[in-house]
N, C-alpha and C positions, 0 to 999 in steps of 0.2 A: 389464756393467760397470755400477759407480754414479760418482758424482762430487760431491764439492763444492766451495764455492768461497767465495772474499773476495774483495775490495775494498778497497783503501789508496791511500794517495798521498803527495803531499810534493813542496814548491817547493825546485828549487836551481836551480845558475846552473853554466853551462860554457861551453867553446868547442871547437870541434874542430880537431885540426892538419891542414893539406892541403888540397886545394882544394876546399872545403865553402862557396865564398861564403860570403854572410853568416853562417853559422852560426859562422866562423873567426871572428869577433868574440865576446866576453863576452855573453851571452844567458841569461837564464830560464828555466823549463818549469813547468808545473804538471803533474808527471808523474798519473797514474793506471796504478794497480799491480793486476792481476789473478792472483791465486793458485788453482790448481786442484789437487786432489790426485784421484785415480781408484784404484779398485779393486775386486776383483771378487765381494765379500758385505758384507754390512752383520754390525755386532758384534750380541749378544746384546738389546742395548737399541734397536736398530733405526735406529741410527745407523753411519756408516760410518768418522767420526772424529771427536773432538771440535773442532770451530769455535773454542769458546774457545781453545783451544792453538793453532791455526794462526792466530788472530789478534793471539796474543801475540807469537808466531813474529814477524809481519808487524812490529809495534809496533816490535818489538828493532832486525830491520832499516832501518825508518823512521827512527828516532831518530839512525841516525847519519849518514845523510844529509840529511835535512830543514834546511831553508836553509844548505846548504853550498854552496861551490864545489867542485864535483863532483872538479875538476881538482888542488886540494891535498888529495884524502884520497890515503892511501898505496893504500889497494885500487884505485884509478886510476889509477897513478902510471907512466907511460910506454906508456901506451895510451890512445886516444881514450874519453870517457866516453858511448858513446853509448848507444841504449836496448838496443841487443843485448847491450853489456858489463855496463848495470844489470841487466839479467835474469837474464843469468848469475851476476851477483854475489848476485840475492837466491836463487838456485836452489843454489847453494855454501851460501849462509849456512842454508839451510831446509831442504836436503836430509838432513842428516846427522842431524837433528830425528826425520825420518820413519822413516828405515832401520827401526827395529826394529818395526814398525808391519807390519801385513797390506795397507799400502797399495803399488799397483805403480809409478804414475807423481806427480810433480807438472810442473806446466806452470804455468810465468811468463810474463805479457804485460806489457811497459810500454808504455803510451802518455803520449807526448811532446805530442801533440795530439787533438785531438776526430777527426783521420783519421789520422793513423798511429802505429802501433806493433811493436814487435820482440820476438819472444819465445825462450824457453829451456823445453827440455820434455827429461825423462829418465826414466828409467826408476830405481828405486829397491831393485829386490832386488839 
């Protein structure tokens, strides 16, 4: 199995509803996002996938989130904008673009601090 990945990031604010202590107050993060795709074989040019296409897909998602209050975005209405739901958001936005390829897996990790992340991974077939 081969894999390639990219890293991107964005700044955003949010608050968590429920018993989350200080995180229940509005606060911000410098999010780091890792996006990895996997597949069983390389294309004839020796690559798994066009990394530029993957980077552009990530930039498109980041553009909707950067310097936003996530709680005000329709995509997060009615749910906590946790690292888990942000990872799912990236997965749901990027996976349709990859389904026609020979890739088998998309994995997204969202780091909300240097020592805490959440992820979402799924099959592309």
